[in-house]
C-alpha positions as CSV (number, residue, x, y, z in Angstrom):
1,X,46.9,-123.3,52.2
2,X,44.9,-120.9,54.4
3,X,41.6,-119.6,53.2
4,X,40.7,-116.0,52.4
5,X,40.9,-113.8,55.4
6,X,42.5,-116.4,57.6
7,X,45.9,-117.7,58.3
8,X,44.4,-121.1,59.2
9,X,45.2,-124.0,56.9
10,X,42.3,-125.8,55.3
11,X,41.6,-129.5,54.8
12,X,41.9,-129.3,51.0
13,X,45.6,-128.6,51.2
14,X,46.3,-132.0,52.8
15,X,46.5,-135.6,51.7
16,X,43.8,-137.6,53.6
17,X,42.6,-141.1,54.4
18,X,38.8,-141.7,54.7
19,X,37.9,-144.8,56.7
20,X,34.5,-145.0,54.8
21,X,36.2,-145.2,51.5
22,X,38.6,-147.9,52.8
23,X,35.7,-150.0,54.1
24,X,33.6,-149.6,50.9
25,X,36.5,-150.9,48.8
26,X,37.3,-153.8,51.1
27,X,40.7,-152.4,52.3
28,X,39.7,-152.9,56.0
29,X,39.2,-156.7,55.8
30,X,41.6,-158.3,58.2
31,X,44.8,-159.5,56.4
32,X,44.3,-157.1,53.5
33,X,47.2,-155.1,52.2
34,X,46.7,-152.2,49.9
35,X,48.2,-148.9,48.8
36,X,46.7,-145.5,48.2
37,X,48.1,-142.9,45.8
38,X,47.3,-139.2,45.5
39,X,47.8,-136.8,42.6
40,X,47.1,-133.2,41.8
41,X,46.6,-132.0,38.3
42,X,47.7,-135.4,37.1
43,X,51.0,-135.3,39.0
44,X,51.7,-137.9,41.8
45,X,52.1,-136.2,45.2
46,X,52.1,-139.1,47.6
47,X,51.4,-142.7,48.3
48,X,50.9,-144.9,51.4
49,X,50.8,-148.6,52.1
50,X,48.1,-150.0,54.4
51,X,47.9,-153.4,56.2
52,X,44.5,-154.1,57.9
53,X,43.7,-156.1,61.0
54,X,40.3,-156.1,62.7
55,X,41.3,-153.6,65.4
56,X,43.8,-151.4,63.5
57,X,45.3,-150.5,60.2
58,X,49.1,-150.2,59.9
59,X,50.3,-147.2,57.8
60,X,53.7,-147.3,56.0
61,X,55.1,-144.4,54.0
62,X,58.0,-142.1,53.4
63,X,57.8,-138.5,54.8
64,X,60.1,-135.6,54.3
65,X,61.6,-134.5,57.6
66,X,62.5,-131.0,58.8
67,X,65.9,-131.1,57.0
68,X,64.0,-132.3,53.8
69,X,65.5,-135.8,54.0
70,X,63.1,-138.7,53.7
71,X,62.0,-140.5,56.9
72,X,60.3,-143.9,56.9
73,X,57.1,-144.1,59.0
74,X,55.2,-147.1,60.1
75,X,52.6,-147.2,62.9
76,X,49.2,-148.6,63.7
77,X,46.0,-146.5,63.7
78,X,43.4,-148.0,66.0
79,X,40.0,-148.8,64.5
80,X,36.7,-148.7,66.4
81,X,33.5,-150.3,65.1
82,X,30.1,-149.0,66.1
83,X,26.8,-150.7,65.3
84,X,24.5,-149.3,62.6
85,X,20.7,-148.9,63.1
86,X,19.8,-151.3,60.4
87,X,22.5,-153.9,61.1
88,X,26.2,-154.2,60.3
89,X,28.8,-151.9,61.8
90,X,30.6,-148.7,60.9
91,X,34.4,-148.2,61.2
92,X,36.1,-145.1,62.7
93,X,39.8,-144.2,63.1
94,X,41.1,-143.3,66.5
95,X,43.5,-140.4,65.9
96,X,47.0,-141.7,66.6
97,X,48.5,-138.3,67.4
98,X,50.0,-138.2,70.9
99,X,47.3,-137.3,73.5
100,X,44.4,-137.3,71.1
101,X,42.5,-140.5,70.3
102,X,39.5,-138.8,68.9
103,X,37.1,-141.0,66.9
104,X,37.1,-139.6,63.4
105,X,36.3,-140.7,59.8
106,X,39.2,-138.8,58.1
107,X,42.9,-138.5,58.9
108,X,45.1,-135.8,57.3
109,X,48.7,-136.4,56.3
110,X,51.7,-134.7,57.9
111,X,54.5,-136.1,60.0
112,X,51.7,-138.5,61.1
113,X,48.2,-139.0,59.8
114,X,46.0,-137.2,62.4
115,X,42.6,-135.6,62.7
116,X,41.9,-132.0,61.6
117,X,41.7,-130.9,65.2
118,X,45.3,-131.9,65.8
119,X,46.4,-130.0,62.7
120,X,44.0,-127.1,63.5
121,X,42.5,-127.4,60.0
122,X,39.4,-125.5,58.9
123,X,37.0,-126.8,56.3
124,X,37.2,-124.7,53.1
125,X,33.5,-123.9,53.5
126,X,34.3,-122.1,56.8
127,X,36.1,-119.4,54.8
128,X,33.2,-118.9,52.3
129,X,30.9,-116.0,52.6
130,X,27.2,-116.9,53.5
131,X,26.1,-116.4,49.9
132,X,29.1,-118.5,48.7
133,X,28.1,-121.4,51.0
134,X,24.5,-121.1,49.7
135,X,25.8,-121.4,46.1
136,X,27.8,-124.4,46.9
137,X,24.8,-126.0,48.6
138,X,22.4,-125.6,45.7
139,X,25.1,-126.8,43.3
140,X,25.8,-129.9,45.4
141,X,22.1,-130.8,45.5
142,X,21.9,-130.4,41.7
143,X,24.9,-132.7,41.2
144,X,23.6,-135.2,43.7
145,X,20.4,-135.5,41.7
146,X,22.5,-136.2,38.6
147,X,22.3,-132.8,37.0
148,X,24.7,-129.9,36.2
149,X,25.9,-127.5,38.9
150,X,25.2,-124.6,36.6
151,X,22.2,-122.5,37.8
152,X,21.4,-121.5,34.2
153,X,20.8,-125.2,33.4
154,X,17.4,-126.9,34.0
155,X,16.9,-128.4,37.4
156,X,17.5,-132.1,37.2
157,X,14.6,-134.6,37.0
158,X,13.9,-137.0,39.8
159,X,16.4,-139.9,39.7
160,X,14.9,-143.4,39.2
161,X,14.2,-145.0,42.5
162,X,14.0,-141.8,44.6
163,X,10.8,-141.1,46.4
164,X,8.9,-138.0,45.2
165,X,8.8,-136.7,48.7
166,X,12.6,-136.8,49.0
167,X,12.9,-135.2,45.5
168,X,10.6,-132.3,46.4
169,X,12.4,-131.7,49.7
170,X,15.7,-131.6,48.0
171,X,14.3,-129.2,45.3
172,X,13.0,-126.9,48.1
173,X,16.4,-126.9,49.8
174,X,18.1,-126.1,46.5
175,X,15.6,-123.3,45.8
176,X,16.1,-121.8,49.2
177,X,19.9,-122.0,48.9
178,X,19.8,-120.5,45.5
179,X,17.7,-117.5,46.8
180,X,20.4,-116.9,49.4
181,X,23.3,-117.3,46.9
182,X,23.0,-113.8,45.4
183,X,25.8,-111.6,46.7
184,X,24.7,-108.4,48.6
185,X,26.2,-106.0,46.0
186,X,23.6,-107.1,43.5
187,X,20.8,-106.1,45.8
188,X,22.6,-102.8,46.6
189,X,22.9,-102.1,42.8
190,X,19.2,-102.9,42.3
191,X,18.2,-100.6,45.2
192,X,20.3,-97.8,43.7
193,X,18.7,-98.2,40.3
194,X,15.3,-98.2,41.8
195,X,16.0,-95.0,43.8
196,X,17.2,-93.3,40.6
197,X,14.0,-94.3,38.8
198,X,11.8,-92.8,41.5
């Protein structure tokens, strides 16, 4: 699960619960019961039951213990609500791991669902090279604008309803990231060819 050049595990190797997703889909309404299922390559890898109250959400699931036998887990994860600038409120998990209590948006599965700090998880992007991060950034902007991530494809048109100023700013960010996305060996190769021609 660790990324290239590091023994540290990354977030992509773990099941996770995102409090923003739960709220958007109505799973945090008090009295609501729901279940979440995860799969990889079409194969189920886990599931969890949730029961929401205003101040917490109760997680119930089966987890494999150290001797590989299933253990049933059920515990409450505290919720905290903070006001938004334009009205309404935003939920956060309070990490239920012993001695933590951090306010986080995402919990990662293990013996308990806990924050990435408790599991000492790195983001995948932290193991990317600078040009790899730049490539991911320009691709993400293209996809956000409704286009293809492929740099050989035309840059996407402005989405309907988006301000032109926002579109131009995103295009500039994408262009800057694309310029940084070339790996150093390409420039070294170009320099060597130029030296030979001189």
